[in-house]
N, C-alpha and C positions, 0 to 999 in steps of 0.2 A: 590634640591637642600635640604634640611633637615635646618630647622629653628628652631630655640624659642625664648621665648620672655619674656622681663618685662610689667612689664602694671603697674604702681599705680597711685592712683584713688588722686588728690590733696583736696580731703575731709579736711586733718591735715595736720602736718610735718609725714613723715616718722622714724618708731624707729625700734627696737632693729631688735625684731621677722620676718618684711618687711625685713633689712639687709642681715636677714642667709635666707629669702627665694629667694629674688635677686642673691646671691652670689652664692646657690645651683644653680641655672637656669645658672648663667652665667659657675657656672667648667659647669654641662654639658651641655652646648652647645659648649664650644671650647674642650671639652674633642673629640667630635663628631664632630672638623669641623666642625658645621655648624654655620648658621649666628646666627646673634640675631639681635631683632625687641624690637626696645623702643615705647609704644605705651602709652600717657598720656590720662586716661580713663575718664573725665571728664561729664558726661552724666548726669549723678546724681545734677540734678546746683542745685537745693536748698542747696546744704551739701558744693559744688566747695569753697574750699574757693582760691581769684586769688594770692595767693603770691607762692602757694603749689609748684604751675606745678616745675615753675625754681629751690625753693627749694629742688626737688625729682630730681630733673637732676645734681643740684650741689651734691647732696649728695651722688651718687651713683657713682659719677669722685671721686668725695671724695673716695670711698673706692677704685678705682682702677676700677669699671666695664668696657667696653666699645661697643660699640656697633658699626654693620653695617648703618642701618638700625634706621632716630629716626627724632624729629622734629629738631633739632640742624643740620646732618649732613641730610636734607634730607632721599633720596631713589629711587625708583621704584613701591613703593606703597603708595607716598603720597599721603592725608597728613595723621600723624603719631598723632593728637588729636581728639579724636571721635566728642566734636563737631562740626569737619568741614570735616563732613563724614555723614552728617543722610540723605541726601540723599541716599545714597548704605543702609539702614533701612528702609526709606522709599521704594524705590523698595522692601525688601524681604516682609517687610508686607503684599503690594496687593498682592504680590505672594501666601500669604497665608491665602489671603481673597482669592482669584480666585481658590484655592486648598479647601474653606471650613474645615477649621485646625483650625477657629480664629469662636473669633467668641467676642462684645464686650460687657463688666458689668459693671454694673452702682455700686455691693455690695463696702462696704463698711468693712476695720479690724474691725468693731466692728459684724456685721454680718457674716466673718464670723468665729469668734471664736467661736461664740454664739450657732451656729450650724456646722461647718468645725465637721472631725471627729481629732482624734489627733493623731501630726505626725510622718512617721513611722523611721524620720531623727533628731539627735540630730540637737541640730541649726535653725529647723525650724518651721515654722506657723503652725498649724489646715490645712489639708486638707481644699480644695478648697470644699462645700456640690452643684455645680451646678446649685445653682438658676436662671443665667441667661444663663445658655449649649441651650435653645432649640431654641436660636434662630442661624438663615441660612440667607443664601444668598440672599439678595430682599431684605427682611423684613426694614423697616424702622430704621435710628440710632436713638439711645437717644439724649438729646442734650447734641453737643460740650462741650466739660471739664467737663465732667459728669463719663464719662467711659474710659476706658482701654479696648486693646488690649487683651483676654485669648488664649492659649494654646490648642486646645485638648488634652491630654495627652491621649499615645495610651496605648489599654488589651496586647498588645504584650510583651513581656517578654526583659529588654533591658538588659545591659552588658558590662562589660570593666574589661583589665589587668593593674592594678597601681602597677606604677613603685617601688611603696609602700607600699601597702597597699594590692596588692593582688587582688585576682578574687574581682569583685564587680556587683552583679546584682538585679534587679528589676524590679515590674511594677509598666510601671510614672501612671498609670487611678489610680493605688489604695493603689500606697506608697507618692505619688505627687498628686495627680490633677490636674486642669486645672488652668498655669499660666500661671504670665499675659507679653507679650513680650512688651506692652510699660505701659507708668503712662498716667494718665490723663490726663497729660499736651501732652498727646500726643510725648509725647520724647520715645526713645526707653528705653525700661528694658536693665541690665546689660543682661542679660542672653541673651536675640537675638543682642543687638551692638558686643560684644565679638564672637560668631556665626561667625557675615557676617566677623569681619575684620579679627578673627585668618586665617578663610578659604582664604578671597583676600590677609593677607599678608603672604602665603604659611607655617605659623605654622606647625611644626608638633609633637612638644614636650610643651605642658603644664603642669607650675609647681605654684602649689600656694599651701596651707593650705588647710588642711582636713578637716577643718568648710567647706567647700565649694564641695562634695563630693556628695550630691544631687540637686544640681545645676550642679553635671558635668549630671546627667542621664536627666533632663530637656536639658541640652547645643548638648549632642548624638540624643536627639526627633529632636529637630531645625536640625544638619547636615543634618538626615537624611526626613525629609520633605523636607528644600532645593536640598538635591541632591549633597551634600561639601562632602569631604575627612573630615575625625574626626582624628581627631590629640591624637598621644597617651599621660598621662598624670600620674602624679608624686604629689600627697597629701602630705604634708609635716608637721610632726611633729610641730605644734603651741607653740609661748613660752608663755611661761604663770610665775607670780609672786608667789611665796613663799602661794600662797590660790589657787593655781590651776587655779587660772581667767587668759583670757590673756589679756595683757601685758596692762595697761591702767592707766591714770595720777596720781588714786588711788596707781599707785605702783613708784610711782618717774617719775623722768625725764627721760625717754629713747629714747628720739629723737635725732635723726645723728647731728642735729645743733643741737644741744649745749652740744655734747661731742666735737663738730670742734671746736665751743668756749669755750669749756674748756682745748681746747688740744691737747685731748686722741689721739694717735696715730691711722690710721686706724687698722693699724696690731695688734690690741689689739684687736675690736673687729672682724677682718678675723680669726683669731687663734683659739678665745672665739669661733664663727661658728663650724670653721672646730672641733673642737675639739669634741663641744658639739652635731655636727648631726657623728660621731664617724670616722667621714675620718680621722684623728690623733690624737694620743697616749695623755694625760696630759700631758705630759712631755715635745712631739717636739711645734715647732710654724712656724709661716706660716708669713712671713716680707708682702708678699703683696696677690691681689689678683690673679694676673695670675700664681707668684708659688704653688699656692692652688688648679691649674688643675690635678696634678698626679697627687694628694691619689686621687680628688673622683672617686663610686663608688654605685650607686646607691641601690647597696649589704650591705653595710656600714651602708649608713641610720637606726638610729628605729623611731619603732611604733608611742613609747612614745613621751606627749611633754614635755616639756623642761621645769623646773620652775630655774628662777634666781633671785636673791636679785638686787633687782635694785641699792638699795644704796649702799651695800653695790661693782656694777660692776664695777666704780668707781674709 
C-alpha cells in the first residue's frame, strides 16, 4: 500500500506556505488512493512550542484535510510523535556505529564555517572539513554532551527523479560532506529521524519544500546505509513575500490560526493554493480540500517560487 505523509514541526505556527504544501501532499495521496499519515516532528526540542502540535492538527482539520494514521486517530505504526519514538532512532544509530559509517564530532559551527568549503546547494552551510573523521570504532569517545555523530558521506554518485524538479544527482562526499545524525545533546537529527520514520510507516511519497533537496541526498545516503526502501520525492515551490524571501513575520501575519480567528473561509486559502500551483485557472474556485483532488496533477506544478503580498491576501 502506498502512503503519503504530513509532517508538521511544532516550532511555531503553520502558515500559508505550509498549508499549500500540505494540500499538495493531500491531493496527491487522495488522487492515487494512498494512505495519509500525520506525524509530529518534534525532535528539535529547543525550538518546540508546547501549543504548536495541537494547533497544527486544528489548522489541518480546518482546511478539510484528513488522514488515516496520526496521533489523534492512532494506527498500526504508532506512536506518531517523534519524541515518543526515540528508541527507534537509537537503534538505527547503533547500527550505523557498528557499520563504521559514523564518527563523533566535537566541531562547532564556527570551526566548520571558517575551514569548510563553499556549499554546493542553496540554503546550506559550509561543507564539513573532516576534522574529526579519523575516529574509528574502538577509539575512545569524547566527553558526553560535547559531540554529535556525523555520517561519512559516500563518494558514490546518488541521484533521484523528482516529481516536480526532475533529475538531480550529486556525489555526497563532495557536495555535502559528513553530516550530523544526532545533536550534541544525543537527540536524533532531522535527517535520521525522518528516514527511520518514513521507512517504518511505509511512506512511499515525500512532499516538501524545494529548499530541502540537499537533505534528500543526505537521506538517500541513510536509506542505503540502513537497507531501507527509498520513497519518491516532490520538492514543491516555496511561498515567498514580495521581496522574494520565504514567508516570515516581516511579511505580516500569515498564520493559519490568524486567518481562522479573522473568519477567513478555508475555501479562500484552498482556492489560492490550487490557483498558485497551476491546478485551476484564475477564474475557477475550489470550495473544499476534497473537491480539489480532481484537478491535481504534478505536471501542472511550476518550479518557480510563488510571491504573495501578505497584507492584501486577506
